[in-house]
C-alpha positions as CSV (number, residue, x, y, z in Angstrom):
1,M,0.0,0.0,0.0
2,D,3.0,2.3,0.0
3,T,2.8,3.9,-3.5
4,G,5.9,6.0,-2.8
5,L,8.0,2.9,-2.2
6,V,6.6,1.3,-5.4
7,C,7.5,4.5,-7.4
8,Y,11.0,4.4,-6.0
9,L,11.5,0.7,-6.7
10,V,10.4,1.0,-10.3
11,G,12.3,4.2,-10.9
12,L,9.5,6.7,-11.3
13,Q,11.3,10.0,-10.5
14,S,8.7,12.7,-10.9
15,P,4.9,13.3,-11.0
16,E,5.1,13.7,-14.8
17,H,7.0,10.4,-15.1
18,L,4.4,8.7,-13.0
19,V,1.4,10.0,-14.9
20,G,3.0,8.9,-18.2
21,S,3.7,5.4,-17.0
22,P,1.5,2.3,-17.5
23,M,1.4,2.0,-13.7
24,A,-0.4,5.3,-13.1
25,G,-3.9,3.9,-12.9
26,A,-3.0,1.0,-10.6
27,L,-1.0,3.3,-8.3
28,F,-3.8,5.8,-8.2
29,E,-6.3,3.0,-7.3
30,T,-3.9,1.8,-4.6
31,A,-3.5,5.3,-3.1
32,V,-7.3,5.7,-2.9
33,V,-7.9,2.3,-1.3
34,S,-5.1,3.1,1.1
35,N,-6.8,6.3,2.1
36,F,-10.1,4.4,2.7
37,K,-8.2,1.9,4.9
38,K,-6.5,4.7,6.9
39,M,-9.9,6.4,7.4
40,V,-11.5,3.2,8.6
41,D,-8.6,2.5,11.0
42,A,-8.4,6.1,12.3
43,Y,-12.1,6.1,13.2
44,G,-11.9,2.7,14.8
45,L,-14.7,1.5,12.5
46,R,-15.3,-2.2,11.8
47,D,-16.3,-1.5,8.2
48,G,-14.9,-4.1,5.9
49,L,-13.1,-3.2,2.6
50,Y,-13.4,-5.6,-0.2
51,F,-12.6,-6.1,-3.9
52,Y,-15.2,-7.9,-6.0
53,R,-14.8,-9.9,-9.2
54,S,-17.5,-12.3,-10.4
55,V,-16.9,-15.4,-12.6
56,A,-18.6,-13.5,-15.4
57,G,-16.0,-10.7,-15.1
58,L,-18.0,-8.0,-13.2
59,E,-15.3,-6.1,-11.2
60,V,-15.8,-3.4,-8.6
61,D,-12.6,-1.7,-7.4
62,L,-13.7,-1.3,-3.7
63,I,-16.8,-2.3,-1.7
64,V,-17.2,-0.8,1.7
65,D,-19.3,-2.8,4.1
66,H,-20.8,0.1,6.1
67,G,-22.9,-1.5,8.9
68,G,-24.2,-4.2,6.6
69,E,-24.8,-1.9,3.7
70,L,-22.4,-2.6,0.8
71,I,-21.3,0.5,-1.1
72,P,-19.5,-0.1,-4.5
73,I,-16.7,2.3,-5.4
74,E,-15.1,2.7,-8.8
75,I,-11.7,4.4,-9.0
76,K,-10.5,6.0,-12.2
77,L,-7.5,8.3,-12.8
78,S,-9.1,9.7,-16.0
79,A,-9.8,13.5,-16.1
80,T,-12.8,12.8,-18.4
81,L,-15.9,11.4,-16.8
82,L,-17.7,9.0,-19.1
83,P,-20.8,6.8,-18.5
84,R,-18.7,3.6,-19.0
85,H,-16.7,4.6,-15.9
86,W,-19.6,3.8,-13.6
87,E,-21.0,0.9,-15.6
88,N,-19.7,-1.7,-13.1
89,I,-21.5,0.2,-10.3
90,K,-24.8,0.0,-12.2
91,N,-24.2,-3.7,-12.8
92,W,-23.4,-4.2,-9.1
93,Q,-26.6,-2.3,-8.2
94,T,-28.7,-4.7,-10.3
95,L,-27.0,-7.7,-8.8
96,S,-27.2,-6.6,-5.2
97,K,-30.4,-4.6,-5.2
98,N,-28.3,-1.7,-3.8
99,E,-29.1,1.8,-4.8
100,K,-25.8,3.6,-3.8
101,G,-22.4,3.9,-5.4
102,L,-19.4,6.2,-5.5
103,M,-17.0,7.2,-8.2
104,V,-13.5,8.6,-7.3
105,I,-12.0,10.1,-10.4
106,G,-9.6,12.7,-11.6
107,S,-12.4,14.7,-13.3
108,R,-13.3,18.0,-11.6
109,D,-17.0,17.3,-12.5
110,V,-18.5,16.3,-9.1
111,G,-22.0,15.5,-7.9
112,P,-24.7,13.0,-8.7
113,L,-24.4,10.9,-11.8
114,G,-27.8,9.3,-11.6
115,Q,-29.0,5.9,-10.3
116,G,-27.7,6.7,-6.8
117,V,-24.1,7.1,-8.0
118,V,-22.1,10.2,-6.8
119,N,-18.8,11.4,-8.2
120,V,-16.1,12.9,-6.0
121,H,-12.8,14.4,-7.2
122,R,-9.7,12.6,-6.0
123,S,-8.8,15.6,-3.8
124,Q,-12.0,15.0,-1.7
125,I,-10.8,11.6,-0.5
């Protein structure tokens, strides 16, 4: 979960170097999940953090078990917000009968996206 250590070990030497690397998305996702983990630990919550992937290939980057309510979260580095970015959340909602979801993305467009999905900018996490 130490993205700084990973950057050092693979030789990423600047923010520009990182953003241009094929590892940028994975490192961003790791940083966001790490922040959720720190938040859960800091508040002494018993909320569980999970990754979901079905046999059929449905994948959700992070699922937070908040008192029995499962909240799907998709994490994207992209600065452009596109409907396909929250497609997995909509599929999860159909599967789980859950009406909530969260997008964490590099886009400055924030707010409701529809179907109970809300977008937050990466700086808000």
